[in-house]
N, C-alpha and C positions, 0 to 999 in steps of 0.2 A: 328336848322337845314342845316349844310350848304347848300347855293344859288345853287352849282351844283348838289346837290341831286333835290331840286325842280325841277331843265332843265330835272334831266333825266327823275324823273316821268311823270313829264307832257308828253315828248316826249312821252314815254310807251304807256302812256292814250290814247293820240293821235295815234296811232297806228294802237293798240289795235281798236278802233271805226274807224277807217279809215277801217280795214281789216275786220270786222263785218257790217259794211255798205256793204263794195263791196260785200260780201260773201250773204248778204241776196236779194239787188240787183242784183246780178246778177247771184243768183242760180240756175234759169230755162234753162241759157246758160249748165251747169256741168249737169243737169237732162236729159233735154231731148237735143236729138241728131241726128234730120232729116237729111237725104241726099237732095241736093239742085236740085230743077228742076224738071219737069213730068216726068213722065213715057212711057215707048212704051202702044202701044195698046194692051190690055190680048190678041186675038188673036196670033197676033208676038211672045208672048212669052209662052202660053200655047192653045195652037190650041183647036179650041169646046170655048172656054172661050169667055166671052163676056162681056166688058164694061159695068156699072150702077153706077150712079149721088144718091150720098145719099147725105139727103139734115136736116140739124141737125135742132134741136128749138132754136137755136138762128141765124139762114137764111143760116147758112152758106152751100154750096153742095163743096160736098168730095169723092173722086173718088175711086174707088173700079171693084174689079173682080169680074163675079162669074164664081166658076170654075162648070162645069157638071162631072158627073161618068164616066170614060169609062170603068170600071168595072161591076158586075150585081150589081145594086142598092142595097145599100141594107137600103134608103129610111130615112137616114138620114143625115142632113147639118150640117159642121162644120164653124163655125164662130172662124175664127181668129182673134185676139187681142197682138197686135206685142208686139216688145219691147221697149226701148225708143231709138234705132238705126236704121240707113236705113229708107228703103218702100217696100212694098208689094214688090216688084223684087227679094229682098231678101229670100223672102217667099216661093218664085217659087220651086224649090224643093220638098220642105213638101206639097204643094200643089197638084204636079204630083204625087205625092207618096200617098195622101189621095186617089185619086180620081180612080187612079187606084186600090184600094181596093174598091171601091163603093160606096163612099163618095162625097158627094157634097160639095163642101168649096165658101166661102165668104170673100176670102180676100180683105182690104179698109187699106186707110192711114188716119190716125188722123190729127186734123189741124197743117197745120204748115210742114207737110211730105209731101213727092212726089209730087209737084209742089202745094198743096191744099191751101187755102187760114186761115187765121188767127196763131195763137200764144198758142201752148200748153200749159195745163196747166191740172190738175187732174179736174177740174170742165166741162171744154172743150173734156175731152176724155170721160167723162162719157156722153155726149149729143153725141159725137159722135159714142161712139158703140151702145146706141139706135138706131141712125137714122139707124144704121148698120142691127141691133134686125130688128126693123121698117121695113125694105125694103124688107125681108124675109119673116117675117109675115106676112104684109098687101099687101105687089107687088107680092111676087110671093110663097102666101101662102103657106109658112111650117109652120107646127103646133108648138107650142112651146114645146111642148114632142117630138116632133125630131130631137131639135136643140144642138147639142154640145160645150160646148165655150171652146174655145182654149188658154190659155192666160200663152204667153212668158215672161219671168222673169218680170218686171214692167205691162206688160200686164193680170197677173193674176191678180194684182189691179184692174185693169179696170174692170175685168171678173165676179169677186166677188164680186164689189161693183154692176153689174148690175144684179147677178143671185139673190139677196136679193129680189129683186123687182120683179124679170121672172124668176125662176128658171129652168132652161135646163133640159135634158132629161138626162144629164152627162155635167162634168168637170173636164178639165184637165188641170193642174196647171203646166210648165214647169221650173223649179227653181224659183221657188215663193219665195219672203221674206219675212218675217212676218210684216214689217212696213217698209218705204223706208228709216224712220229714223231711225231704229236696222241695215241697210245695209249702211247709209251714215256716220255715228259714226263708222264701221268700217273703213271705206276709209277716214274720217276728223276728227279724234281723237281731234284735235287739236282746235275743234270748237263745241261749243254750237249748235250744228244743231238739239236737241230737239224743239229750244228756237226760232231758224231760220226758219227751214223749216214749207215752209207754205202747198204743196203737200204730205199729210199723207199716202194715199193707203195703210190700216191701216187691210191688206190681214186677219189677223188671226182672226179678228175681225169679218169679216164678213162672214169667214168657218164656226167658231160655228154657224151660222143663216142658211147654207142651207145644206137642210137634201137630197141631192139627190148621185148619185154613184159618187164620186171623183179619179182619181189618180195624183200623184204627183211624176214627173218624176227629178232628177237632178243629175247631174255629182261630183261624190267625190271628187271633185279635183277643183271644182270649185273656181276661184278668185274673183270673183266679190259676187257673194251672199256666205256668210257662208253655207256650208251644211248643219251647225245644222237651220238655220234657215228653208230650205223647209224642213226636221224632223220636225220641228216644225209646221209649216204649216198640213202638214199630223196630226198630234198628233190632234189638234185643232178641224178638219172638223169632221160637225155634222155625216154624210152620212156617209156610206162605203165606206173603204177609203184604195187602193192599192200604194204602194210604189215603184218603178221601182228607186236604185240608180244605177248606170252607171257605171263603174269604170275608174277612170283616165280622166275621160273625165271634160276638163273645160267650163267656160260659154256658149264661142261661136266657141264649135268644129264640128264641120261637123255633128259629130254622134248624138249631141243635138239638132241640125237643123232641120234636114230631116232624120235621120237615122231608121233604122228599130225599134227599141228598141223606139222612141217619137210613130211612126203612127202604131206598132200594140200594142201599150198600148189604141189610141182612138180607135182602131178598137175593141179590148176586151170590151171595154168602152159601144158599141152596139150590138154587140156579143160575148157573152161570151164563153168561150169552153167550149165545153159539158165533 
């Protein structure tokens, strides 16, 4: 074989190794997209809300907002697990809409988000959401059967893992994926993502073990999480399930962030229409 062929093959192999090494080393920079810096006081954004501090099992202190209802109190609290971007200020409209319907809300930021210490990972986020639930149950004395878990996109992986251990009264998953690797493979088809990915978030595996009323909301034009994955999550749910498909909505369109279809879906989980 000519020497130039060997040289060319070596260059290709080295380039592939470099690309895979970088993809493995920096993958969490592609998964987690926190906003920088601290967030404002709760009452400055949502009058009547208050700042709380969550303490994780590994010793981190995280910022959160507890938002009491302004409408007639339905007696339920919604624990919101964010998606992979931004911070809790980006969920202000959702909290405002839910409180107006008589629901308490806890908004919190994961480690590394909203000025919190630490670096995000699947294991870390699992500790973070447990700290949020512990605060509601242990500090605010909210019964576990009066909690609704709301998981937005990646947050669906966070709350479904929690729900296996601590089932809520109900579960809402907004734009959930089946497993993070399935979505990553859609966006990086040239990489062996299933081999490289460290954080799995196996949502389908979890919902098969969660027998609570579940609603899956997704946009039919979602360009981040394929709609077929959200439907597959609904199909796998062990409990009674409702599907709300929002025609023409993309992943981060306002209608999916705090629109009436999303808010009504939460309310109907705790106060079904007669």
